[in-house]
C-alpha positions in Angstrom: 20.3 12.8 71.5 19.9 9.1 70.5 17.2 6.4 71.5 16.0 3.1 70.5 12.5 2.9 69.1 12.8 -1.0 68.5 15.3 -3.5 68.8 18.1 -3.0 66.3 16.4 0.5 65.2 17.7 3.9 66.4 16.9 7.1 65.5 18.0 10.6 65.9 15.5 13.1 66.9 17.4 16.7 67.4 19.5 18.1 69.8 18.2 20.7 72.5 18.5 21.2 76.2 19.4 18.2 77.7 16.4 19.1 80.3 13.9 18.1 77.5 10.1 17.4 79.1 8.5 14.2 79.4 5.7 15.6 76.9 8.7 16.9 74.2 10.2 13.5 74.2 6.9 11.6 73.9 6.3 14.0 70.7 9.7 13.5 69.4 9.0 9.5 70.0 5.7 9.4 68.1 7.1 11.8 65.0 10.2 9.4 64.8 7.9 6.1 64.8 5.6 7.7 62.4 8.9 9.0 59.8 10.3 5.1 60.3 6.9 3.5 59.5 6.9 5.8 56.4 10.4 4.4 55.3 9.6 1.0 55.6 6.4 1.7 53.6 8.5 3.5 51.0 11.2 0.8 51.1 8.4 -1.6 50.2 6.7 0.6 47.4 9.8 1.3 45.7 10.6 -2.8 45.8 7.5 -2.9 44.3 7.9 -0.6 41.8 11.4 -2.4 40.9 9.3 -5.6 40.3 7.2 -4.3 38.0 10.0 -2.5 35.8 11.8 -5.7 35.8 8.9 -7.6 34.5 9.0 -5.0 31.6 12.8 -5.2 31.4 11.9 -8.8 30.7 10.0 -8.3 27.4 12.6 -6.1 25.8 15.2 -8.7 27.1 16.1 -9.6 23.7 17.1 -6.2 22.4 18.8 -4.8 25.7 22.1 -4.9 24.3 24.4 -2.9 22.7 25.1 -4.8 19.3 21.3 -4.3 18.6 18.6 -1.6 17.7 15.5 -1.6 20.1 13.0 0.4 21.5 11.8 3.6 23.6 8.9 2.3 25.9 7.1 4.4 28.0 3.9 3.5 30.6 2.0 6.6 31.6 -0.3 7.1 34.3 -2.4 10.5 35.0 0.0 12.3 32.5 3.2 11.1 34.6 5.9 8.4 33.3 5.4 5.6 36.0 8.0 3.7 33.9 10.4 4.6 30.8 13.5 3.3 29.0 15.4 3.0 26.1 16.7 -0.7 25.2 19.2 -1.7 22.7 20.9 1.2 20.6 19.6 4.1 18.8 22.8 4.4 16.3 24.9 1.4 15.8 27.7 3.9 13.7 28.5 5.8 16.7 27.1 3.7 19.7 24.1 5.8 20.9 21.6 3.7 23.2 17.7 4.2 22.5 16.6 6.7 24.5 13.2 8.4 25.8 15.0 11.4 24.7 15.6 10.1 21.2 13.5 11.2 18.1 11.5 8.3 16.2 9.5 8.0 12.9 6.0 6.5 14.0 4.6 5.5 10.6 1.2 5.3 10.5 0.4 6.4 14.4 1.1 10.0 12.1 -2.4 9.0 10.9 -4.4 10.5 13.9 -2.5 13.5 13.9 -3.9 14.1 10.3 -7.3 13.1 11.0 -7.2 15.4 13.8 -6.0 18.0 11.7 -9.0 17.2 9.5 -11.4 17.4 12.5 -10.4 20.6 13.3 -10.7 21.9 10.3 -13.9 20.9 9.7 -14.8 22.3 13.6 -13.6 25.8 12.0 -16.5 25.7 9.3 -13.6 25.1 6.7 -14.8 22.0 5.3 -17.4 19.7 5.9 -16.8 15.8 6.7 -19.3 14.9 3.9 -17.7 16.8 1.1 -17.3 15.0 -1.9 -13.5 14.7 -2.0 -13.7 16.1 -6.1 -14.6 19.4 -4.6 -10.7 19.3 -3.3 -9.7 17.1 -6.2 -11.4 18.0 -9.6 -8.5 15.8 -11.2 -10.0 12.7 -9.7 -12.4 10.7 -12.2 -16.4 10.2 -11.2 -16.8 6.9 -10.0 -20.6 7.4 -9.8 -20.9 7.4 -6.3 -19.3 10.2 -4.1 -16.2 9.6 -2.1 -16.4 11.6 0.8 -13.7 13.3 3.7 -15.4 10.6 5.8 -14.5 7.8 3.5 -11.1 8.6 3.5 -10.9 8.8 7.6 -12.2 5.6 7.7 -10.6 3.7 5.2 -13.8 3.3 3.0 -13.4 4.7 -0.1 -12.2 2.0 -2.0 -9.3 4.4 -3.5 -6.4 2.0 -4.0 -3.4 2.3 -1.7 -0.8 4.7 -3.1 2.3 2.2 -2.0 0.8 -0.7 -3.3 0.4 1.2 -6.5 3.9 2.3 -6.3 5.1 -1.7 -5.8 3.0 -2.7 -8.8 4.5 0.0 -11.1 8.0 -1.0 -9.8 8.5 2.4 -8.3 10.7 2.3 -4.9 9.8 4.2 -1.8 13.5 5.5 -1.7 13.0 6.8 -5.0 12.1 11.1 -5.4 8.4 10.9 -5.9 6.6 14.5 -5.9 3.1 14.9 -4.3 1.7 15.8 -7.6 3.3 12.7 -9.3 1.4 10.7 -6.5 -1.9 12.3 -7.0 -1.5 12.0 -10.8 -0.9 8.3 -10.0 -4.0 7.8 -7.5 -6.4 10.2 -10.3 -5.3 7.7 -13.2 -7.1 5.0 -11.6 -10.1 3.7 -13.7 -11.6 1.8 -11.0 -12.0 1.3 -7.1 -11.6 -1.6 -4.8 -15.0 -1.4 -4.1 -17.8 0.9 -3.8 -17.3 4.0 -1.0 -19.0 2.7 2.1 -18.8 -0.8 1.2 -16.4 -2.2 2.9 -12.9 -1.3 5.1 -9.6 -1.7 3.3 -6.5 0.1 5.2 -5.5 2.8 2.4 -2.3 4.9 2.5 -4.1 6.9 -0.2 -6.9 8.0 2.0 -4.3 9.8 4.5 -1.8 11.0 1.6 -5.0 12.7 0.5 -6.1 13.8 3.7 -3.1 15.8 4.0 -3.3 17.4 0.7 -7.2 18.5 1.6 -5.5 20.2 4.4 -2.9 22.0 2.4 -5.8 23.0 -0.1 -8.5 24.1 2.4 -5.8 26.3 4.8 -3.0 27.3 2.3 -0.6 25.6 4.3 0.8 22.3 4.5 -0.2 19.8 6.6 2.8 20.3 8.3 2.7 23.8 9.3 -0.9 23.4 10.2 -0.3 20.9 12.8 2.3 22.7 14.1 0.5 25.8 14.8 -3.0 23.9 15.7 -1.7 21.0 17.7 2.0 20.4 18.3 2.8 24.2 19.9 0.0 24.4 21.9 0.6 21.1 23.5 4.3 22.1 23.7 5.1 19.0 21.5 8.5 20.9 20.4 10.3 17.6 19.2 7.6 16.6 16.7 6.9 17.7 13.4 5.6 16.0 10.0 8.8 15.3 7.4 7.9 16.7 4.5 11.4 17.8 3.7 14.1 15.0 3.2 16.9 17.2 3.9 15.7 18.6 7.1 18.1 18.3 10.0 16.8 16.6 13.0 18.9 16.6 16.3 18.7 13.4 18.5 17.4 11.4 15.4 17.3 7.4 15.9 18.2 5.6 12.8 16.3 2.4 11.7 17.4 -1.1 10.9 16.5 -4.5 9.3 18.3 -7.5 9.7 20.8 -8.9 6.9 21.7 -12.1 5.8 24.4 -13.1 8.1 22.6 -12.1 11.4 23.7 -8.8 11.9 22.0 -5.5 10.6 21.7 -3.2 8.1 20.5 0.4 7.5 17.0 0.7 6.5 16.4 4.2 6.6 14.9 5.8 3.1 16.4 9.4 3.1 14.4 10.4 0.5 11.1 9.4 1.3 9.3 12.6 2.2 5.4 11.6 2.0 3.0 12.7 4.7 -0.4 12.1 6.4 -0.2 8.6 6.0 2.8 8.5 8.0 5.7 11.2 8.4 5.7 11.6 12.0 8.6 12.2 13.8 8.3 12.5 17.7 9.4 11.5 21.0 7.8 9.5 24.3 7.7 12.9 25.7 5.5 14.7 23.3 3.6 11.6 22.5 2.3 12.1 26.5 1.5 15.1 25.9 -0.8 14.3 22.9 -2.2 11.4 25.4 -3.2 13.8 27.7 -4.9 16.1 25.2 -7.7 13.0 25.5 -8.2 13.9 29.0 -7.8 17.9 29.3 -9.3 18.8 25.7 -6.8 21.3 25.7 -6.5 21.6 21.9 -10.1 21.4 20.2 -11.9 21.1 23.3 -15.1 18.5 24.1 -16.1 18.9 20.1 -12.8 17.3 18.7 -12.8 14.6 21.3 -16.4 14.1 20.3 -15.4 13.9 16.8 -12.1 12.0 16.6 -13.8 9.1 18.7 -16.5 8.3 16.1 -16.1 5.2 14.4 -16.8 4.5 10.7 -20.1 3.0 9.8 -20.2 1.0 6.2 -23.3 0.9 3.7 -24.7 -1.9 5.2 -24.7 -0.5 8.9 -22.0 -2.4 10.6 -20.1 -0.1 12.7 -16.0 -0.2 12.1 -13.2 -0.3 15.2 -11.6 2.3 13.0 -11.9 6.0 14.5 -9.6 8.8 12.9 -6.9 7.2 13.1 -7.2 5.2 15.9 -9.1 1.6 17.0 -11.6 1.4 19.7 -11.6 -2.2 20.9 -12.4 -3.8 24.2 -9.3 -6.1 25.8 -9.9 -8.0 28.3 -12.6 -6.3 28.9 -10.9 -2.8 28.9 -11.5 -0.2 26.3 -8.5 0.6 24.4 -8.1 3.3 21.8 -4.8 1.8 19.9 -3.0 2.3 16.4 1.0 0.7 15.5 3.2 2.2 12.7 6.0 0.5 10.3 7.8 1.9 7.8 11.4 2.5 6.9 12.5 -0.3 9.6 10.5 2.1 12.2 7.8 0.4 14.5 5.8 2.5 17.0 2.6 1.9 18.9 0.3 3.9 20.8 -2.2 2.0 23.5 -4.3 3.9 25.5 -6.6 2.4 28.4 -9.1 5.9 28.8 -10.7 4.6 31.9 -7.8 4.1 33.7 -5.9 6.9 32.4 -2.9 4.6 31.4 -1.1 4.6 28.3 2.1 2.5 27.0 3.9 4.6 24.2 6.6 2.7 22.3 8.9 3.7 19.8 11.1 1.1 17.8 13.9 1.0 15.1 14.1 -2.4 13.8 12.1 -3.9 11.5 11.4 -7.2 12.7 9.9 -5.9 16.1 6.5 -6.2 16.7 5.4 -3.6 18.9 1.5 -4.2 19.4 1.7 -7.5 21.2 5.2 -5.8 23.7 3.1 -2.9 24.2 0.0 -5.0 25.3 2.5 -7.1 27.2 4.0 -3.8 29.2 0.0 -3.0 29.8 -0.3 -6.2 31.6 2.4 -5.3 33.9 0.5 -2.7 35.3 -2.9 -3.3 34.5 -3.0 -7.1 35.1 -5.0 -7.0 38.2 -7.9 -5.4 36.5 -8.1 -7.3 33.5 -10.3 -10.3 32.3 -9.3 -13.5 31.7 -7.4 -14.3 28.2 -9.5 -15.9 25.5 -8.5 -19.5 25.0 -6.6 -19.9 22.1 -8.3 -21.2 18.7 -5.7 -23.7 16.0 -6.2 -21.8 13.3 -7.6 -24.6 10.6 -6.5 -24.3 6.7 -9.4 -22.6 5.0 -10.8 -24.5 2.2 -10.5 -23.0 -1.3 -13.9 -21.7 -2.6 -14.1 -25.0 -4.8 -13.1 -27.2 -2.2 -10.0 -27.8 -3.6 -6.8 -28.7 -1.5 -4.1 -26.1 -0.8 -2.4 -24.8 -3.8 1.7 -26.6 -4.5 4.4 -24.3 -2.9 6.1 -25.0 -6.7 5.8 -23.6 -9.7 4.5 -26.5 -11.8 4.2 -26.8 -15.6 1.1 -25.4 -17.0 0.9 -27.8 -20.1 -1.7 -24.8 -22.2 1.4 -22.0 -21.3 1.4 -20.9 -24.7 -2.1 -19.3 -24.5 -0.8 -16.7 -21.6 2.6 -15.9 -22.8 2.5 -12.1 -23.7 3.1 -8.4 -22.8 0.0 -7.2 -20.6 -0.6 -3.5 -20.5 -2.6 -1.3 -17.3 -3.9 1.5 -18.1 -4.1 2.4 -14.5 -0.4 1.9 -13.9 0.7 2.9 -17.7 3.2 -0.2 -17.5 3.5 -3.5 -19.2 3.9 -7.1 -17.7 5.1 -9.8 -19.3 4.5 -13.4 -18.7 7.1 -16.0 -20.2 7.3 -19.7 -20.3 10.6 -21.5 -19.5 11.7 -24.6 -22.0 10.5 -26.7 -19.4 6.6 -25.1 -19.4 6.8 -23.3 -16.1 5.6 -19.7 -16.6 7.2 -16.6 -14.6 5.5 -13.0 -14.7 7.9 -9.9 -15.2 6.8 -6.8 -13.6 8.7 -3.4 -14.3 11.9 -3.4 -12.4 11.9 -6.5 -10.9 13.0 -9.7 -11.7 10.7 -12.9 -13.0 8.1 -14.3 -10.7 7.3 -18.2 -10.9 3.5 -18.3 -11.4 2.1 -21.0 -9.3 -1.1 -22.6 -10.2 -3.8 -22.4 -8.0 -7.7 -23.3 -8.2 -9.9 -22.1 -10.5 -7.3 -21.8 -13.2 -5.9 -19.0 -11.1 -2.0 -18.6 -10.1 -0.1 -17.5 -7.6 3.1 -15.0 -7.3 4.7 -13.4 -4.5 1.3 -11.6 -3.0 -0.5 -11.3 -6.2 -3.7 -13.7 -6.9 -3.5 -13.6 -11.6 -6.3 -15.0 -13.7 -6.4 -14.8 -17.3 -9.4 -13.9 -19.3 -10.0 -16.4 -22.4 -13.4 -16.6 -24.6 -12.8 -20.5 -24.3 -10.6 -23.6 -23.2 -8.6 -23.3 -26.3 -8.8 -19.5 -26.9 -5.2 -17.3 -25.9 -5.9 -15.0 -23.2 -7.1 -11.4 -24.0 -6.4 -9.7 -20.5 -4.7 -10.7 -17.1 -6.4 -9.8 -14.0 -4.5 -9.3 -10.6 -5.5 -9.2 -7.5 -3.3 -7.6 -4.5 -3.6 -6.3 -0.9 -5.0 -2.8 -0.6 -5.5 -2.8 -4.4 -8.4 -5.1 -5.5 -8.8 -6.3 -9.4 -7.0 -4.7 -11.7 -7.0 -5.7 -15.2 -4.2 -5.5 -18.1 -5.2 -6.0 -21.6 -3.2 -8.5 -23.8 -1.4 -6.3 -26.5 -1.2 -7.9 -30.4 2.3 -9.4 -31.1 
C-alpha cells in the first residue's frame, strides 16, 4: 500500500490485509514519518562528514597524485577512525598507492615505545629510573656526575648524539655499523655537551642506550621485549622494531626524496638497523591500538600511564615539555601529547588531545613533508570549534651576535692570517683527523674525513662557520699558530681537536 506523507514524499509501509484498521494505519504513518526524518538527518550528517573529509583532502592535495609519494592519515575519536585515507603512492616502481594498511617507518615516534619498555622494567622492579647508567655500561667514562636512566629518557644526559658523532667522523647511516661499534663511539667521548640535568638537548644516543639497557636487563632485545609486553597484548600485529635489515616485511611503503630534476629518488637505507631512538615499523591501525591504551590502561595499568606522563625536570627546577618520548603541550587552549619522527625519507606524527579523546595519526614517505603542521591542520578540521584563537604571528628579528656585530657574510672571504690555522687536527673523541687548507687566494677550507672540502666563512669574535659547524682556533696570542681547533655542532656541544706538529 502507498500513501503520501507530504507533498513529493511517498513511502511503502508494507502489505497486509486491505481491511487495515484506522489505528494500524495511524501507527504505520507515524513509523514512516520517523523513518523519513531519520533519513533526512542521516543525509545531513553524511553531508557534514563529507565536508570535513573534503577539508582534510585539501590539506594533502599537493601529494594526492599517482606520481608522488605522500602520506597515510587517520583521525581517531573514542578509538574509532572517523576518517582515514592514503594520499600519493607507497611505491613508485609498482604504482602502489599509500594506504592506512601500509607499513611505514616512524622514526623518532619509536621513542615512546622504547621509553614505555623502560618504564615497564621499572614497574617490574628490574631497574630504577635513578640508576647510574654505568651500572649497565661499565665501559662508559666517569664524568664526575652520575648520568641516570631518567636523564636518558628526558634528553638531559649531556651525552653527544650518536648520529651527529657519525656525521663528524665521516660515517654514513647506510654503512654497516654494529651496536657494539655505536656503544664504543659513545663511550669514547672524553666529555659531555653539558653537565647532566643542566640542559635539554635532544640526543638519539640516549634512546639507543635505553634499547641496550632493555637488552642487558631483560636478557632479550628491545624488539622481543616490546613485542611480548606491548605489541602482542594490544594486538599490534603489524608493528616491530627493525633490528634485522634483511627482515621481509609485507606491505612496506618505500621512502623518497626529491631529486634535482623535480622528480623523486629512493631514500630508504637498506642496512640501517639501529633501534631505540628509531627503528619502529607500524600501521595506522596499530598506532590506533596504542593510542587507545592511553585511555584503557590495558598494558601497564594506571602506573604505566602515570610514569610515562611524568615530565623531565632540570637541575635548576624548570619542568620540560618532554615526557617519555612525547611532548606535553597546550595548543590553543587544549592539552596535547605529541611527537614526530623523521629518517630515511620517512616522516610520522602522533598528535593526541586526551580530554577530547581525539588523535591524528600520520605516516608519510616523502622527506620534504613536514607532518607536524599538517597533523595540527587535520585536528583543526575536527576540533576547531573547541580551540581557542591562534596566537598572533610575530616577525622574527635578526638576533644580534654576542659582540653586537652584524650578520656574518655568506661567502668565504680571504683570511689574511690563514697560514697560522693551516694544518692537521686530531680528535681523540672521534679517532680521526680534520685538515684545514688555504687556497692560493687565501680562502680557507676544512676537510672532514671522507667528505669534500667545506669553505670556512669568517664570523664574529674570530670564529668561522662551515655547514652547520661553528669553528674557533685556540692560539697563545694574535701572532702564534693555532694549537687546537674547537668545533661546535648541533647535539654535540664543543669538541676539541689538537693540531699535530708538521
